Every structure is written in C-alpha cells, then in structure tokens.
N, C-alpha and C positions, 0 to 999 in steps of 0.2 A: 455379491454386493448387498449390503444390508439396506433395507428400505425403511423409512420412517413409517410407523404404524398409524393408520387411521382407524379410530375406534367407531364402530357402528353399534348403536344400541337398538336392540330389537324390541319393538312395541307392537303387539298384535294389531293388525289392521281390522278392527272390529267395524269401523265405519269410516266415512270420508274424513272426519275430523281427526281420527287416530292416525291415518296415513299422512295427514299434513303435519302432525306433531313429529312423526318419525323423520320426515324429510327435514324439518326445522332443526332437530337435534343433530342430524348428520352434518348439516351445513355449518352449524355453530362449532362443532368439533373440528371440522376441516379448517374453518377460519382460525381457531385457536392453534392448530398445528402450524399453519402458515405464519401466524403471529410469532410463535416461538422460533420458527425457522429463520425469520428475518432478524430477530433479536440476536440469535446465535451468530449469524454471519456478520452483523454489525460489530459485535464484540470481537470476533476473530480478526476482522479487518483492522479495528482500532488498536488492539494489542500488538498485532504482528507488523503493523506499518512502522511503528517506532523501533521495535526490537529487530536485531539483525537475523531474522529467521524467515523472511519472505512472506509478505501478506498474500500475494497472489498464489503462492504455492499452498498455503494453509487453507485459503478459501476453496481452492480446487479440491484439496483432500477432503475437507468437510463435506463438500457437495457430493463427492464420489462415495464416501463412506455411508452417508445418510440418505443417499438417493435424492438429494436436493438439486433441482435444476433451476437456479435463479438467473442463469446466464441467458436471459430472454432478450437481451438487447443492451445497449450502451448506457442507458439512463441509470440503471441500478449501480453500475460500477462507478459512474461519475458521482453519484450522490454519496455513496459510502466513502469515497476518497475525499469528497468535499467536507464531510464530517471531520476527517483527519486533518485536512488542510486548515480548517477554522481553528481546531484545537492547537495546532502548531503555531499559527499566527498569534493566538491569544497568549500562549505560553512564552513566546519570544518577542512580544510586542515592543518591549523597550529597546531591544537590540535592532529590530526592524525599523522602528521609528528613527533611531539614531543614525542608522546607515542611510536611510532616505534623506534625512535632514542634512547630513554632512555631505552627501553626494551632490545635492542641489547647491549647498553653500559653496562648495569647492568650485563649481562651474560659474555661479553668478556673483559670488562675493570673494574676489581674489585675496582680500586681506585676511581671510580665514584659512587659506590653503595650507599653512604650516600645520595647523591642528586637525584639519579635516582630510589631509592627504591619505592617511592610512585607511580610513573608511571608504574613501573614493576608490582607491585601488582594490580594496576588498570587494566592492560591488562589481568591479570589472572582472575580478577573478571568479565571481559567481557566474557572470555571463560566459566567460571562457570555458568554465567547467560544464556549463549547460549545453554547449554547442554539440558535442558528440552524441548525447542522448537525444537531442532534437533531430539529428540526422537519422539515427536508428529508429526513432519513433515515427518519423514521417515517411521514411523510405523502406524500412524493413519490417514494419509492424504487420503488414498483410502476410508476409512470408512466415513470420514467427507464429501468427495465428493459425495459418494453414498447417504447419508442422504440429502445433499443439492440438489442433482438432483431431488429427489422426493418431497421435501418441500422447494423450493428455498426461496421465500419471507417470509415464516413462520420462517425459520432458521435465516434469516437476521433480522427480527423483534425482535426475542428473543435476538439475539446478541446485537442489538442496545439498547434495554431496559436494558440489563446487563451493557453495557458501560455507559448509562445514570445514572444508580444507583451508579456505582463506582465514577463517576465524582461528583455526588451529595454529596456523603459521604465526599469527600475531598474538597468541594466547598470553604471552608474558610481557607484552609491550604496553605497559601502563603509561610510560613516558610522562610522568608527572612533571619532569623537568625538560620535556621536549620543546621543540621550537613552537612559538606562539604566533608567528607571522606566516600567513599563507603567501607563497610566492607564485609567480606565473607557472613555473615548472610543476609545483604542487597541484595547481588548478588543472593543468593539462593532464597530469597523471591520474588524478581523481576523476576527471571528466571522461577519460578513455575507459577507465574501469566502469564508470556508471553507465556507459552506453550499452552495456550488456544487460542492464536491469530489466528491460521489457521481457526477457525470457522468464517464463513462470518458474518459480523455485529459486531463482537468483535474487538475493536480498539486496535492494538498492542501498540501504543503510549499512548492511554488512560489507558490501564492496567498497563504498566510500570510506568507511571507518578503517577497514583493513589497509586500503591503499594509503590513506593518510598516515597511519601508524608505521607503515613500511618506509614512508618518507621522513620518519623521525619527528613527526609533529606530536604535540602533547595531546592527550586524550580529550581534554576539554576543548581544545582548538578544533580538532577534527570532527568531534560530535556536533558542535555548533555549526560548523561549515556544512556538514552533511544535511542538517535540518534546514539551513538556509537554501540549499540546493533543491530541497523538496518543493519549495514554493514555486519557482519557475517551471519545474518539471510538471507539477500538477496544472498550473495555469496553461502551459503549453499543450498538455493533453486535452484540457477543456476546449482550447482554441481549435485544435485539430478536428475534434469531433463536431464542433459548431460549424466549421467551414465545410466539412463533408455534408452535414445536414443542410446548410444553406445552398450548396451547389445542387444537391439532389434530394430534396425532402421526401419525395414520393417513394424512393427506394431505400432510404436510410431507416433501418429498423431500430427504434429506441426501446422496443419491448414494453411499452407502457400503454395499458388499456385505459384510455381517458374516460370510458364509460363505466369502469369498475371502481366504485368508491373505496373498496378495500385496498386496491392497489396504491392509492394515495397514502393510506394509513400505513401499509407495510413498508413502503419506501421511506416514509418519514421516520418510522420507528428504527429502521436499520441505520439511517443517517445519525439519529440522536445517540444511539448506543455506540456507533463508531466514534462519535465525538468524545463521549465520556471515557470510553476505553482508551482512546489515544491520550487524553489528559492523564489518566491513571499511569500509563506506561511512561509518559514524559516525567512524571513525578519521581520515578525510581531508576530510570535508565542511567543517569549520570552517577548515581550511587553505586549501582551494580558494576558499571564499567571501571570506576575508580578503584574498586576493590578487586579488580582482576578477575571478573566472572566470565570472561570471554570463552574460557575452556568449557564452561557448562553449556553455553549456547552452541559451541562447536559439537559437543557430544549429542545434544538434543537434535540439532539439524541433521547430524549423521544418521541417527536412529530413524528419524522420520523420513529422511531421504532414502534409506535402504528399504523401508517398508513400502514407500511409494514406488521405488524402482522395481521391487519384486512384484507388486500388484500390477504395475504397468506391463511387465514382461508376461505375466500370466494372462492378462487380458488381450494380448495380441492374437 
C-alpha cells in the first residue's frame, strides 16, 4: 500500500529557537498534506456521485491507494454528500420547484388537477422508488458496513464489476425516442435496483439509469428521475444518522474534533470541492449519455473493479 509522503525538513537544532522552527515547518507541511487530501476526496466524491461509476467505491480506492484514512466518523461523509446534494438541487431547481408547486396545487386546488396530475403522480413515483433503499439503508446498513470492514477492496471490486456489467448490457440503449412517462411499474423496478446502492462499488446512478433503460424509458427521462431520487435518498440518510445521534449522542462517533480548528477547515474544503465537482459532472453527463458513452463507463468500471478485486484478494 502506497503511503502519502510527509516531508520533513531538517534544520540543525543549534538552539531552542531552531528546534521551534523545525517543529513549525513539519506541522505546516502536515497541514498542507491534509489540505490536499481533503481537496482530492471532495473532488472524487463530486465527480463520481453524478457519473455511473460509484462514488463510495472510488473514495474507498483513493483512501486505500494513498493510505488516507478519513473515515473517522459519519460527519465527513455527510458533509461531502451534502455538497453534492446542494449542487444537484441548484442544477435542477426549476424542475424541483415545478414538481413541488404542482403537487401542492393538485391537492389544494382541484380546478388545476388536469394540468398538474402528471407532476403529482411523478412525485408519488419518487416516493415509491425510494421505499426499497429506505428499507435497505435502515435495516441492512450495519450488516453491509460489517462485511465492508472485513473485506473492503474485495467488496468494492465486486460492486464495480456488477456496475460495469449493468452498463455493458445497456451500452447501446440511447432510447432518444423511448417512453417519457414514469409508470408505477417503472418506479418499482428502479427502486428495487436502487436498494442495493448502499453496497460500496455499486453505483446508484448506474443502477437506476440501467434499470430505466431496460424498461425502455428515454435517456433524458431516466437520468432526470435518477437525480430526483438522489434527493430523498440523501435526506433520508441525513435523517437516519441524526436519529441515531439523538438517541445516543455519547456513543455516536461523528469523528469531528471540535477543539481542532484545522478540522473545520478541512471538512469545509472537502464539501466545497464536492459541490463544484458535482456541478461540473452535471454539466456534461447528459451530453455524454446522449452520445452513447455508456460503453466507456462500463470499460472504466470493469478495469477499476478488477484492480480493486485483485488488491482485495491479495490483502486477505
């Protein structure tokens, strides 16, 4: 395993002042290393959250290759996912506002039901598709975490290979003329696929996109629906950890040292870079998918998955 290098500059300790300077330089270099580490993880999270290549898998691989251990608690993961969530909400704010407005109008203003019915049903399909992953997240998360703790890269490798397989199956499914209306059956199918997303290496966007394309939905339709699903998934994840913290705050490890000023800075930097990296990915993902680039994502995840799988087997 390759470790990130810490540079130590030797200054002869001629006197007490020289020793102080030596310690100061080493501390500053260590802070710089940590700064770059959190920037890297923020970028990886942001880019891979949107693309169908698994953000959790890539973060785990980067941590392992560089010897980075940022999994010190839940707060870091919550914050970098929050950066992605904010970016997605901003990017799709018009669609989100329209859905919320029409959902409310359908309920409280019957005269608008003819024109708001489609968005009203769309919102319910989001709820339906979110139920399976809510179940797996609340009841199976601890089991998944336990398996991952014992076989980290092995689990990631298998998950990435599964993602590569799904993307390969739908590699030619642009379906520009596919169905544009999400049905209850579509929502159930996509939701069942999404329930496996908590497994590291399995891409949530890859699963939902592939399942939707298999259902003969248009690429545009399934991509938008996939990103709409990300919102309740993220909010549900935040709610779960908040409830766990509220029930037992003394035993819930968020991994955040409130007395360390640098920790605030590192976490903020990672969140900011996650936000901008997510915006960058969102800008191009629709273009890439419309041009039938799924095969390239499949090849990429297959290669990375094989590397992770081999590394995981060796480390056993």
